[in-house]
Backbone as CSV, one residue per row, in Angstrom:
resi,resn,N_x,N_y,N_z,CA_x,CA_y,CA_z,C_x,C_y,C_z
1,MET,11.169,-17.039,12.164,9.795,-17.466,11.875,9.864,-18.719,11.021
2,THR,9.214,-19.780,11.437,9.235,-21.040,10.691,7.820,-21.480,10.381
3,PRO,7.239,-21.007,9.257,5.868,-21.365,8.909,5.790,-22.763,8.341
4,PRO,4.590,-23.327,8.298,4.425,-24.643,7.688,4.666,-24.597,6.191
5,ASP,5.123,-25.710,5.639,5.284,-25.827,4.182,6.159,-24.709,3.635
6,ALA,7.302,-24.454,4.305,8.105,-23.285,3.963,8.995,-23.499,2.741
7,SER,9.107,-24.697,2.249,9.993,-24.954,1.115,9.459,-24.322,-0.158
8,ASP,10.395,-23.762,-0.960,10.013,-23.230,-2.267,9.920,-24.335,-3.311
9,ALA,10.363,-25.518,-2.971,10.360,-26.614,-3.946,8.974,-27.248,-4.001
10,ASN,8.417,-27.263,-5.197,7.109,-27.871,-5.378,7.006,-28.316,-6.828
11,GLY,6.543,-29.514,-7.044,6.516,-30.049,-8.393,5.665,-29.269,-9.359
12,ASN,4.695,-28.504,-8.852,3.781,-27.800,-9.741,4.045,-26.301,-9.825
13,ARG,5.132,-25.846,-9.240,5.281,-24.394,-9.124,5.532,-23.705,-10.467
14,TRP,5.959,-24.437,-11.493,6.145,-23.828,-12.812,5.059,-24.277,-13.798
15,SER,3.947,-24.775,-13.275,2.915,-25.313,-14.157,2.191,-24.225,-14.936
16,ASP,2.199,-22.991,-14.450,1.543,-21.884,-15.154,2.571,-20.778,-15.313
17,LEU,3.186,-20.705,-16.489,4.273,-19.751,-16.708,3.792,-18.311,-16.710
18,ASP,2.481,-18.094,-16.864,1.944,-16.737,-16.761,1.881,-16.282,-15.313
19,ARG,2.051,-17.233,-14.399,1.991,-16.923,-12.968,3.221,-17.509,-12.286
20,PRO,4.388,-16.900,-12.498,5.610,-17.437,-11.910,5.579,-17.372,-10.390
21,PRO,6.303,-18.279,-9.737,6.294,-18.322,-8.279,7.099,-17.180,-7.667
22,LEU,6.785,-16.893,-6.412,7.562,-15.946,-5.630,8.693,-16.696,-4.938
23,GLY,9.761,-15.978,-4.626,10.892,-16.596,-3.944,11.199,-15.892,-2.638
24,SER,11.276,-16.665,-1.549,11.574,-16.080,-0.239,12.913,-15.356,-0.233
25,ALA,13.948,-16.005,-0.788,15.294,-15.434,-0.726,15.371,-14.092,-1.461
26,ALA,14.782,-14.024,-2.652,14.817,-12.782,-3.422,14.058,-11.669,-2.710
27,LEU,12.917,-12.015,-2.125,12.133,-11.004,-1.406,12.878,-10.511,-0.173
28,ARG,13.528,-11.420,0.543,14.304,-11.002,1.715,15.434,-10.066,1.309
29,ARG,16.121,-10.390,0.211,17.217,-9.517,-0.235,16.714,-8.117,-0.562
30,GLY,15.505,-8.033,-1.105,14.982,-6.731,-1.506,14.312,-5.934,-0.398
31,LEU,13.889,-6.615,0.675,13.070,-5.937,1.683,13.686,-5.859,3.076
32,VAL,14.486,-6.849,3.443,15.054,-6.872,4.789,16.358,-6.081,4.794
33,ARG,16.402,-5.055,5.640,17.603,-4.219,5.719,17.794,-3.745,7.155
34,GLU,19.014,-3.390,7.472,19.325,-2.899,8.807,18.541,-1.627,9.095
35,GLY,17.851,-1.599,10.221,17.080,-0.420,10.597,15.705,-0.360,9.962
36,GLY,15.367,-1.316,9.110,14.060,-1.316,8.456,13.029,-2.074,9.271
37,LEU,11.783,-2.001,8.842,10.702,-2.675,9.550,10.712,-4.180,9.315
38,TRP,10.936,-4.599,8.076,10.770,-6.010,7.736,11.976,-6.823,8.181
39,ARG,11.711,-7.835,9.027,12.783,-8.655,9.590,12.908,-10.004,8.903
40,ASP,11.810,-10.508,8.352,11.850,-11.818,7.705,10.683,-11.914,6.729
41,VAL,10.915,-12.580,5.607,9.869,-12.830,4.610,9.912,-14.310,4.243
42,GLN,8.793,-14.985,4.443,8.709,-16.397,4.110,7.569,-16.611,3.122
43,VAL,7.826,-17.444,2.106,6.807,-17.807,1.120,6.498,-19.293,1.281
44,VAL,5.223,-19.615,1.458,4.795,-21.012,1.506,3.943,-21.294,0.275
45,GLN,3.971,-22.547,-0.161,3.243,-22.891,-1.382,1.731,-22.898,-1.164
46,ARG,1.293,-23.467,-0.045,-0.138,-23.565,0.205,-0.370,-23.631,1.704
47,THR,-1.368,-22.926,2.174,-1.740,-22.995,3.576,-3.220,-22.669,3.707
48,GLY,-3.754,-22.875,4.901,-5.152,-22.526,5.112,-5.332,-21.026,5.100
49,SER,-4.600,-20.345,5.985,-4.712,-18.894,6.108,-3.407,-18.349,6.646
50,THR,-2.808,-17.388,5.947,-1.571,-16.775,6.444,-1.830,-16.053,7.760
51,ASN,-3.013,-15.475,7.922,-3.315,-14.793,9.182,-3.326,-15.781,10.344
52,SER,-4.021,-16.907,10.165,-4.074,-17.907,11.230,-2.684,-18.428,11.558
53,ASP,-1.873,-18.680,10.532,-0.525,-19.199,10.759,0.339,-18.187,11.504
54,LEU,0.286,-16.921,11.088,1.142,-15.913,11.706,0.665,-15.574,13.119
55,VAL,-0.636,-15.584,13.337,-1.165,-15.397,14.693,-0.632,-16.503,15.605
56,ALA,-0.654,-17.741,15.137,-0.171,-18.870,15.944,1.324,-18.751,16.216
57,LEU,2.097,-18.372,15.199,3.540,-18.219,15.388,3.847,-17.102,16.382
58,ALA,3.123,-15.990,16.269,3.342,-14.866,17.181,2.964,-15.250,18.600
59,ALA,1.853,-15.933,18.759,1.400,-16.336,20.090,2.382,-17.306,20.746
60,ALA,3.077,-18.084,19.930,4.059,-19.039,20.447,5.442,-18.424,20.610
61,GLY,5.563,-17.119,20.322,6.852,-16.449,20.446,7.828,-16.787,19.343
62,LYS,7.319,-17.244,18.189,8.181,-17.655,17.085,8.198,-16.657,15.925
63,ALA,7.649,-15.463,16.145,7.655,-14.436,15.098,7.860,-13.073,15.747
64,ASP,8.726,-12.264,15.147,9.007,-10.916,15.637,8.224,-9.889,14.830
65,GLU,8.172,-8.652,15.350,7.572,-7.588,14.557,8.324,-7.471,13.234
66,GLY,7.564,-7.268,12.167,8.178,-7.181,10.855,8.267,-8.505,10.139
67,SER,7.697,-9.560,10.727,7.629,-10.849,10.035,6.552,-10.788,8.958
68,VAL,6.854,-11.344,7.796,5.921,-11.374,6.669,5.758,-12.816,6.220
69,LEU,4.517,-13.260,6.120,4.220,-14.615,5.646,3.354,-14.507,4.396
70,VAL,3.855,-15.078,3.311,3.185,-15.007,2.009,2.797,-16.411,1.571
71,ALA,1.610,-16.563,1.013,1.177,-17.866,0.487,0.911,-17.754,-1.005
72,GLU,1.354,-18.774,-1.732,1.032,-18.840,-3.152,-0.436,-19.209,-3.348
73,GLU,-0.989,-19.934,-2.372,-2.396,-20.333,-2.437,-2.918,-20.513,-1.020
74,GLN,-4.156,-20.064,-0.782,-4.801,-20.242,0.512,-6.061,-21.081,0.333
75,SER,-6.217,-22.093,1.164,-7.409,-22.933,1.077,-8.525,-22.438,1.989
76,SER,-8.160,-21.627,2.995,-9.170,-21.142,3.949,-8.958,-19.663,4.236
77,GLY,-8.648,-18.902,3.179,-8.461,-17.466,3.357,-9.730,-16.826,3.882
78,ARG,-9.564,-15.840,4.785,-10.721,-15.226,5.428,-10.714,-13.723,5.228
79,GLY,-11.914,-13.180,5.070,-12.101,-11.750,5.081,-12.862,-11.352,6.330
80,ARG,-13.377,-10.148,6.340,-14.195,-9.715,7.464,-15.441,-10.582,7.572
81,LEU,-15.984,-10.673,8.777,-17.217,-11.418,9.055,-17.080,-12.891,8.650
82,ASP,-15.822,-13.397,8.695,-15.519,-14.797,8.384,-15.902,-15.199,6.962
83,ARG,-15.890,-14.240,6.042,-16.158,-14.577,4.649,-14.952,-15.279,4.045
84,ARG,-15.204,-16.241,3.162,-14.131,-16.993,2.526,-13.505,-16.182,1.405
85,TRP,-12.198,-16.382,1.223,-11.465,-15.710,0.151,-10.737,-16.799,-0.615
86,THR,-11.160,-17.063,-1.846,-10.546,-18.124,-2.633,-10.061,-17.577,-3.968
87,ALA,-8.972,-18.162,-4.466,-8.415,-17.768,-5.762,-7.445,-18.847,-6.216
88,PRO,-7.220,-18.977,-7.530,-6.264,-19.973,-8.016,-4.853,-19.694,-7.489
89,ALA,-4.038,-20.738,-7.456,-2.656,-20.600,-6.989,-1.907,-19.550,-7.798
90,ARG,-1.130,-18.716,-7.108,-0.242,-17.714,-7.707,-0.987,-16.658,-8.515
91,SER,-2.293,-16.500,-8.270,-3.075,-15.509,-9.014,-3.208,-14.178,-8.275
92,GLY,-2.678,-14.123,-7.059,-2.832,-12.891,-6.287,-1.756,-12.732,-5.246
93,LEU,-1.885,-11.670,-4.467,-1.024,-11.444,-3.316,-1.814,-11.820,-2.071
94,PHE,-1.331,-12.817,-1.357,-1.988,-13.281,-0.139,-0.918,-13.310,0.946
95,PHE,-0.941,-12.339,1.847,0.135,-12.266,2.832,-0.344,-11.629,4.130
96,SER,0.417,-11.874,5.192,0.134,-11.299,6.499,1.425,-10.757,7.090
97,VAL,1.299,-9.713,7.905,2.455,-9.105,8.573,2.148,-8.968,10.055
98,LEU,3.189,-9.034,10.873,3.056,-8.869,12.316,3.625,-7.517,12.726
99,LEU,2.806,-6.712,13.399,3.231,-5.399,13.891,3.027,-5.340,15.400
100,ARG,3.929,-4.613,16.071,3.820,-4.414,17.514,4.043,-2.926,17.818
101,PRO,3.011,-2.108,17.670,3.153,-0.656,17.850,3.109,-0.247,19.324
102,ALA,4.136,-0.643,20.073,4.121,-0.475,21.529,4.001,0.978,21.960
103,GLU,4.558,1.904,21.168,4.552,3.317,21.574,3.250,4.036,21.215
104,VAL,2.311,3.334,20.589,1.036,3.930,20.182,-0.066,3.478,21.140
105,PRO,-0.863,4.412,21.682,-1.966,4.015,22.565,-2.893,3.018,21.877
106,VAL,-3.330,2.007,22.620,-4.152,0.942,22.051,-5.422,1.483,21.416
107,GLU,-5.976,2.566,21.947,-7.218,3.105,21.388,-7.036,3.640,19.976
108,ARG,-5.786,3.797,19.532,-5.541,4.257,18.159,-5.203,3.109,17.211
109,TRP,-5.160,1.897,17.720,-4.806,0.758,16.866,-5.878,0.461,15.825
110,GLY,-7.083,0.960,16.033,-8.134,0.774,15.045,-7.812,1.390,13.699
111,TRP,-6.809,2.272,13.679,-6.390,2.885,12.418,-5.505,1.957,11.580
112,LEU,-5.008,0.873,12.166,-4.065,0.032,11.429,-4.639,-0.569,10.141
113,PRO,-5.865,-1.132,10.141,-6.382,-1.633,8.854,-6.630,-0.527,7.844
114,LEU,-7.008,0.684,8.318,-7.216,1.799,7.398,-5.873,2.260,6.833
115,LEU,-4.867,2.334,7.698,-3.511,2.680,7.261,-3.013,1.674,6.230
116,THR,-3.282,0.394,6.484,-2.860,-0.647,5.547,-3.551,-0.474,4.204
117,GLY,-4.829,-0.090,4.232,-5.535,0.173,2.979,-4.883,1.283,2.178
118,VAL,-4.504,2.362,2.856,-3.810,3.464,2.188,-2.504,2.972,1.584
119,ALA,-1.748,2.194,2.354,-0.455,1.708,1.896,-0.585,0.782,0.691
120,VAL,-1.553,-0.131,0.737,-1.741,-1.068,-0.374,-2.172,-0.316,-1.634
121,ALA,-3.129,0.590,-1.483,-3.593,1.359,-2.643,-2.460,2.185,-3.245
122,THR,-1.649,2.797,-2.386,-0.521,3.606,-2.867,0.498,2.738,-3.588
123,GLY,0.846,1.602,-2.990,1.832,0.724,-3.609,1.371,0.162,-4.941
124,LEU,0.107,-0.237,-5.015,-0.415,-0.795,-6.270,-0.518,0.277,-7.352
125,SER,-0.857,1.481,-6.958,-0.921,2.571,-7.933,0.447,2.808,-8.570
126,ARG,1.490,2.763,-7.736,2.846,2.989,-8.240,3.320,1.847,-9.124
127,ALA,3.093,0.609,-8.680,3.700,-0.540,-9.348,2.847,-1.147,-10.453
128,ALA,1.522,-1.057,-10.322,0.641,-1.676,-11.314,-0.033,-0.654,-12.214
129,GLY,0.041,0.626,-11.842,-0.598,1.661,-12.650,-2.112,1.571,-12.626
130,VAL,-2.667,1.033,-11.528,-4.115,0.883,-11.397,-4.614,1.820,-10.306
131,ASP,-5.646,2.569,-10.620,-6.260,3.446,-9.629,-7.106,2.588,-8.692
132,THR,-6.637,2.437,-7.458,-7.320,1.601,-6.474,-7.992,2.484,-5.442
133,ALA,-9.293,2.323,-5.273,-10.042,3.095,-4.287,-10.297,2.244,-3.050
134,LEU,-10.667,2.915,-1.958,-10.910,2.225,-0.687,-12.383,2.300,-0.339
135,LYS,-12.959,1.158,-0.019,-14.318,1.113,0.499,-14.221,0.870,1.999
136,TRP,-14.802,1.775,2.781,-14.689,1.648,4.232,-15.347,0.354,4.697
137,PRO,-14.735,-0.384,5.633,-13.476,-0.042,6.278,-12.246,-0.667,5.648
138,ASN,-12.377,-1.728,4.843,-11.146,-2.433,4.455,-11.215,-3.167,3.127
139,ASP,-12.003,-2.682,2.183,-12.040,-3.283,0.855,-11.243,-2.435,-0.130
140,LEU,-10.649,-3.095,-1.118,-9.919,-2.426,-2.190,-10.738,-2.560,-3.471
141,LEU,-11.026,-1.434,-4.102,-11.870,-1.419,-5.289,-11.080,-1.016,-6.526
142,VAL,-11.432,-1.605,-7.661,-10.887,-1.200,-8.951,-12.049,-1.019,-9.920
143,SER,-11.774,-0.385,-11.034,-12.798,-0.170,-12.049,-12.571,-1.142,-13.209
144,VAL,-13.606,-1.924,-13.527,-13.547,-2.885,-14.634,-14.695,-2.560,-15.578
145,GLY,-14.368,-2.068,-16.756,-15.402,-1.686,-17.710,-16.325,-0.613,-17.179
146,GLY,-15.785,0.297,-16.385,-16.583,1.377,-15.819,-17.392,0.971,-14.600
147,GLU,-17.231,-0.282,-14.170,-17.983,-0.782,-13.021,-17.049,-0.967,-11.833
148,GLU,-17.529,-0.577,-10.664,-16.757,-0.712,-9.432,-16.734,-2.172,-8.985
149,ARG,-15.538,-2.719,-8.797,-15.405,-4.121,-8.395,-14.449,-4.250,-7.211
150,LYS,-14.724,-5.213,-6.331,-13.812,-5.495,-5.224,-12.679,-6.381,-5.717
151,ALA,-11.440,-5.926,-5.477,-10.275,-6.699,-5.894,-9.422,-7.137,-4.715
152,GLY,-9.773,-6.701,-3.522,-8.948,-7.083,-2.386,-9.569,-6.677,-1.070
153,GLY,-8.944,-7.123,0.000,-9.446,-6.807,1.329,-8.359,-6.947,2.372
154,ILE,-8.661,-6.459,3.565,-7.703,-6.434,4.669,-8.386,-6.980,5.918
155,LEU,-7.656,-7.777,6.682,-8.181,-8.346,7.915,-7.164,-8.126,9.026
156,ALA,-7.599,-7.552,10.155,-6.719,-7.308,11.307,-7.132,-8.204,12.467
157,GLU,-6.135,-8.802,13.131,-6.395,-9.650,14.292,-5.377,-9.337,15.384
158,ARG,-5.876,-9.153,16.616,-5.000,-8.910,17.758,-4.273,-10.189,18.150
159,VAL,-3.032,-10.023,18.604,-2.238,-11.136,19.118,-1.702,-10.720,20.481
160,GLY,-2.290,-11.265,21.537,-1.841,-10.918,22.873,-2.052,-9.446,23.158
161,PRO,-1.329,-8.909,24.136,-1.537,-7.512,24.522,-0.826,-6.492,23.641
162,ASP,0.143,-6.954,22.827,0.980,-5.959,22.142,1.147,-6.185,20.648
163,GLY,0.363,-7.086,20.052,0.579,-7.382,18.646,-0.681,-7.340,17.810
164,VAL,-0.491,-7.076,16.516,-1.573,-7.103,15.537,-1.049,-7.788,14.280
165,VAL,-1.808,-8.747,13.781,-1.507,-9.355,12.487,-2.470,-8.775,11.469
166,LEU,-1.909,-8.262,10.390,-2.701,-7.678,9.309,-2.571,-8.556,8.079
167,GLY,-3.694,-9.045,7.585,-3.705,-9.877,6.403,-4.219,-9.102,5.204
168,VAL,-3.582,-9.314,4.066,-3.964,-8.628,2.825,-4.170,-9.661,1.732
169,GLY,-5.258,-9.535,1.008,-5.504,-10.366,-0.158,-5.855,-9.486,-1.340
170,VAL,-5.152,-9.650,-2.455,-5.406,-8.848,-3.659,-5.443,-9.776,-4.863
171,ASN,-6.517,-9.714,-5.647,-6.592,-10.451,-6.903,-5.717,-9.745,-7.935
172,VAL,-4.727,-10.441,-8.436,-3.795,-9.813,-9.387,-4.103,-10.215,-10.830
173,SER,-3.980,-11.508,-11.149,-4.083,-11.937,-12.551,-5.352,-12.712,-12.867
174,LEU,-6.331,-12.706,-11.968,-7.557,-13.465,-12.219,-8.236,-13.011,-13.504
175,ARG,-8.631,-14.005,-14.312,-9.401,-13.737,-15.515,-10.884,-13.753,-15.159
176,ALA,-11.709,-13.278,-16.075,-13.143,-13.156,-15.801,-13.771,-14.490,-15.424
177,ASP,-13.324,-15.571,-16.077,-13.922,-16.869,-15.784,-13.411,-17.492,-14.486
178,GLU,-12.462,-16.840,-13.825,-11.923,-17.343,-12.567,-12.441,-16.590,-11.347
179,LEU,-13.208,-15.539,-11.567,-13.686,-14.729,-10.451,-14.613,-15.539,-9.551
180,PRO,-14.463,-15.401,-8.230,-15.316,-16.166,-7.311,-16.774,-15.741,-7.372
181,VAL,-17.011,-14.467,-7.634,-18.368,-13.932,-7.817,-18.297,-12.885,-8.924
182,PRO,-19.395,-12.646,-9.652,-19.360,-11.688,-10.765,-18.972,-10.281,-10.344
183,GLN,-19.198,-9.927,-9.066,-18.911,-8.573,-8.600,-17.438,-8.365,-8.245
184,ALA,-16.640,-9.414,-8.337,-15.224,-9.305,-8.008,-14.444,-8.746,-9.197
185,GLY,-13.216,-8.328,-8.925,-12.348,-7.802,-9.968,-10.916,-8.216,-9.707
186,SER,-10.022,-7.789,-10.571,-8.597,-8.070,-10.406,-7.809,-6.936,-11.040
187,LEU,-6.525,-6.867,-10.712,-5.681,-5.840,-11.314,-5.596,-6.035,-12.825
188,ALA,-5.523,-7.289,-13.273,-5.440,-7.565,-14.707,-6.681,-7.058,-15.433
189,LEU,-7.856,-7.337,-14.885,-9.098,-6.889,-15.518,-9.252,-5.375,-15.471
190,ALA,-8.549,-4.736,-14.527,-8.601,-3.277,-14.422,-7.544,-2.605,-15.289
191,GLY,-6.798,-3.394,-16.065,-5.830,-2.817,-16.998,-4.462,-2.563,-16.419
192,ALA,-4.025,-3.375,-15.467,-2.708,-3.185,-14.854,-1.595,-3.259,-15.892
193,VAL,-0.599,-2.387,-15.734,0.545,-2.404,-16.652,1.474,-3.569,-16.333
194,SER,1.350,-4.130,-15.120,2.160,-5.280,-14.738,1.370,-6.154,-13.780
195,THR,1.475,-7.468,-13.968,0.890,-8.412,-13.012,1.979,-9.307,-12.424
196,ASP,3.225,-8.840,-12.491,4.344,-9.550,-11.876,4.263,-9.329,-10.368
197,ARG,3.978,-10.393,-9.626,3.683,-10.226,-8.199,4.906,-9.839,-7.370
198,ASP,6.103,-10.163,-7.808,7.288,-9.812,-7.028,7.421,-8.295,-6.847
199,PRO,7.472,-7.509,-7.929,7.553,-6.052,-7.720,6.301,-5.463,-7.081
200,LEU,5.140,-6.075,-7.319,3.914,-5.576,-6.690,3.996,-5.744,-5.173
201,LEU,4.431,-6.921,-4.719,4.533,-7.171,-3.288,5.581,-6.264,-2.652
202,ARG,6.713,-6.101,-3.319,7.747,-5.203,-2.781,7.216,-3.779,-2.643
203,ALA,6.490,-3.312,-3.663,5.961,-1.950,-3.615,4.965,-1.773,-2.476
204,VAL,4.106,-2.768,-2.277,3.103,-2.685,-1.213,3.774,-2.704,0.161
205,LEU,4.747,-3.584,0.361,5.407,-3.673,1.664,6.251,-2.436,1.947
206,ARG,6.879,-1.865,0.950,7.633,-0.623,1.159,6.696,0.531,1.495
207,SER,5.549,0.552,0.842,4.557,1.580,1.140,4.021,1.414,2.557
208,LEU,3.771,0.165,2.975,3.289,-0.088,4.327,4.338,0.314,5.356
209,GLU,5.586,0.027,5.087,6.665,0.440,5.996,6.690,1.962,6.148
210,GLU,6.518,2.659,5.040,6.533,4.129,5.066,5.366,4.693,5.874
211,TRP,4.144,4.211,5.620,2.969,4.747,6.312,2.952,4.348,7.781
212,TYR,3.367,3.119,8.066,3.413,2.666,9.459,4.436,3.493,10.243
213,GLY,5.565,3.806,9.614,6.579,4.633,10.264,6.059,6.026,10.582
214,ARG,5.358,6.628,9.648,4.775,7.964,9.893,3.806,7.926,11.073
215,TRP,2.956,6.913,11.053,1.920,6.786,12.086,2.545,6.558,13.462
216,ARG,3.552,5.724,13.534,4.229,5.462,14.811,4.930,6.712,15.315
217,ARG,5.619,7.417,14.427,6.344,8.619,14.855,5.388,9.686,15.365
218,ALA,4.148,9.664,14.881,3.135,10.625,15.330,2.355,10.103,16.534
219,GLY,2.825,9.010,17.137,2.132,8.436,18.281,0.758,7.899,17.940
220,GLY,0.573,7.535,16.659,-0.711,7.010,16.220,-1.745,8.073,15.900
221,ASP,-1.348,9.340,15.949,-2.294,10.418,15.649,-2.635,10.367,14.156
222,PRO,-3.898,10.123,13.805,-4.245,9.961,12.388,-4.119,11.245,11.585
223,ALA,-4.328,12.399,12.237,-4.226,13.674,11.525,-2.765,14.065,11.328
224,ALA,-1.969,14.015,12.410,-0.566,14.416,12.328,0.233,13.523,11.388
225,SER,-0.125,12.242,11.311,0.591,11.299,10.441,0.167,11.409,8.983
226,GLY,-0.957,12.075,8.726,-1.476,12.193,7.364,-2.339,11.023,6.936
227,VAL,-2.493,10.027,7.803,-3.258,8.836,7.437,-4.738,9.164,7.233
228,GLN,-5.298,9.969,8.129,-6.727,10.304,8.027,-7.025,11.038,6.724
229,GLU,-6.188,12.005,6.380,-6.396,12.768,5.136,-6.226,11.881,3.913
230,ALA,-5.200,11.014,3.931,-4.944,10.146,2.784,-6.075,9.147,2.601
231,TYR,-6.576,8.598,3.702,-7.668,7.631,3.577,-8.919,8.313,3.026
232,ALA,-9.240,9.482,3.555,-10.423,10.198,3.085,-10.303,10.533,1.598
233,ALA,-9.102,10.902,1.164,-8.889,11.271,-0.241,-9.092,10.085,-1.174
234,GLY,-8.768,8.886,-0.687,-8.888,7.707,-1.540,-10.108,6.861,-1.279
235,CYS,-11.018,7.355,-0.419,-12.157,6.553,0.000,-13.354,6.750,-0.926
236,ALA,-13.765,5.674,-1.602,-14.902,5.741,-2.519,-16.227,5.788,-1.782
237,THR,-16.217,5.546,-0.473,-17.463,5.522,0.297,-17.947,6.923,0.631
238,LEU,-17.006,7.836,0.876,-17.393,9.199,1.248,-18.116,9.880,0.094
239,GLY,-19.195,10.595,0.439,-20.002,11.275,-0.575,-21.064,10.388,-1.192
240,ARG,-21.139,9.131,-0.770,-22.116,8.194,-1.316,-23.293,8.034,-0.358
241,THR,-24.422,7.689,-0.913,-25.525,7.210,-0.089,-25.248,5.740,0.204
242,VAL,-25.260,5.380,1.476,-24.887,4.028,1.871,-25.905,3.453,2.848
243,ARG,-25.871,2.155,2.955,-26.607,1.466,4.013,-25.594,0.717,4.858
244,ALA,-25.592,1.013,6.154,-24.695,0.335,7.081,-25.473,-0.765,7.794
245,GLU,-25.056,-2.009,7.575,-25.655,-3.146,8.271,-24.886,-3.336,9.568
246,LEU,-25.530,-3.035,10.697,-24.855,-2.985,11.973,-25.123,-4.234,12.808
247,PRO,-24.283,-4.485,13.822,-24.547,-5.605,14.729,-25.926,-5.475,15.359
248,GLY,-26.552,-6.610,15.642,-27.890,-6.580,16.220,-28.981,-6.414,15.188
249,GLU,-28.648,-6.679,13.900,-29.622,-6.601,12.804,-30.225,-5.207,12.653
250,ARG,-29.442,-4.187,12.992,-29.886,-2.805,12.789,-29.193,-2.241,11.563
251,SER,-29.849,-1.347,10.855,-29.226,-0.717,9.693,-29.452,0.789,9.728
252,VAL,-28.515,1.514,9.100,-28.601,2.971,9.006,-28.394,3.351,7.553
253,VAL,-29.264,4.189,7.013,-29.142,4.663,5.636,-28.928,6.168,5.649
254,GLY,-27.992,6.623,4.838,-27.732,8.052,4.749,-26.493,8.308,3.917
255,GLU,-26.016,9.554,3.943,-24.825,9.924,3.183,-23.593,9.786,4.064
256,ALA,-22.573,9.105,3.549,-21.298,9.000,4.257,-20.574,10.326,4.085
257,VAL,-20.469,11.091,5.168,-19.987,12.474,5.052,-18.576,12.680,5.559
258,ALA,-18.068,11.801,6.425,-16.743,12.052,6.994,-16.190,10.800,7.643
259,LEU,-14.898,10.886,7.963,-14.208,9.875,8.749,-13.735,10.588,10.008
260,ASP,-14.182,10.142,11.184,-13.831,10.875,12.395,-12.451,10.455,12.916
261,GLY,-12.042,11.050,14.023,-10.701,10.823,14.554,-10.446,9.422,15.042
262,GLU,-11.494,8.638,15.207,-11.342,7.242,15.617,-11.416,6.284,14.434
263,GLY,-11.520,6.834,13.223,-11.599,5.994,12.037,-12.995,5.519,11.719
264,ARG,-13.988,6.045,12.446,-15.371,5.640,12.204,-15.954,6.414,11.020
265,LEU,-16.881,5.762,10.317,-17.569,6.391,9.204,-18.771,7.156,9.742
266,VAL,-18.841,8.440,9.420,-19.947,9.271,9.901,-21.014,9.324,8.816
267,ILE,-22.230,8.882,9.175,-23.344,8.830,8.229,-24.396,9.856,8.634
268,ALA,-24.744,10.749,7.696,-25.797,11.735,7.929,-27.115,11.147,7.436
269,THR,-28.046,10.924,8.353,-29.314,10.303,8.000,-30.331,11.355,7.565
270,GLU,-31.428,10.882,6.973,-32.487,11.805,6.546,-33.142,12.509,7.726
271,ALA,-32.996,11.920,8.918,-33.565,12.536,10.122,-32.692,13.671,10.647
272,GLY,-31.580,13.929,9.963,-30.706,15.015,10.382,-29.708,14.630,11.455
273,VAL,-29.550,13.335,11.685,-28.616,12.845,12.705,-27.326,12.390,12.032
274,GLN,-26.193,12.762,12.630,-24.906,12.262,12.146,-24.470,11.124,13.061
275,GLU,-24.485,9.914,12.512,-24.193,8.725,13.312,-22.850,8.131,12.928
276,PRO,-21.917,8.049,13.895,-20.633,7.405,13.609,-20.769,5.888,13.678
277,VAL,-20.235,5.221,12.677,-20.309,3.761,12.601,-18.893,3.215,12.731
278,GLY,-18.672,2.376,13.758,-17.347,1.824,13.986,-17.174,0.422,13.465
279,ALA,-18.278,-0.281,13.252,-18.212,-1.657,12.751,-19.502,-1.968,12.008
280,GLY,-19.381,-2.690,10.925,-20.568,-3.044,10.154,-20.237,-3.272,8.705
281,ASP,-21.234,-3.687,7.958,-21.081,-3.949,6.528,-21.689,-2.770,5.788
282,ILE,-20.922,-2.182,4.870,-21.390,-0.995,4.151,-21.773,-1.367,2.718
283,VAL,-22.947,-0.936,2.305,-23.415,-1.142,0.931,-23.515,0.216,0.261
284,HIS,-22.821,0.376,-0.877,-22.932,1.611,-1.657,-24.236,1.584,-2.430
285,LEU,-25.104,2.577,-2.201,-26.428,2.591,-2.825,-26.474,3.418,-4.103
286,ARG,-25.564,4.352,-4.247,-25.536,5.135,-5.492,-24.119,5.594,-5.760
287,PRO,-23.804,5.917,-7.044,-22.463,6.405,-7.367,-22.184,7.739,-6.691
288,ALA,-20.876,8.031,-6.541,-20.489,9.321,-5.968,-20.889,10.435,-6.907
């Protein structure tokens, strides 16, 4: 895999000693092993979007499954619904991975962003000591001063018939005056015991390797792999009154009661109807 701007040499990389740079070689030594999922790890200083870059590399046949592309800074980072994701250089984890789950039926691939959420939350809990909750379908929440804040998100994009690129963005060391919006958060503001991105990234990628392996061995079955139970256990959306903003300018209000076998959020409305929602923007209307 040969991403743009792949050199670790940059005149400004030591300009903020509180935010030391990541190193491709060190990460490869710690993560790439015989028989493991991760085949290559590349760190670039600045790019538009790691997802866009890795999608292009995969489409051109220049990236294998298990390729990881990390950026110290993204100028055009994207979330769901084409929302922009911006943060100062070296203040977070901004990376994408390429997966090719050939042995899993395509209809179960919708679980991949949810699985990634479980893996990221698990890895951050272990390495940063921060309780990270999941907002369906792909937001990472932390508590800052008793208030629920978004600290990260996940974006999945198909690549050809057999590939998926999963992008992850997590605010790590952002201070209050650096937040893109007042409702955002970071691991530092949530009281993380460590904001060293090297061990945080290693923990997240090892967790993702573990959960992805379970899911693949189970043929993508969310129940048999434990992914469905783990996501439900860590999901801050379940048990809440929510409003789902759906395609076509339709909305549904009710209690989020379950996650079904397809990864959809089941909302019980006041009319007594249980409506599964597979895509949309979810607004939490009251605390759990």
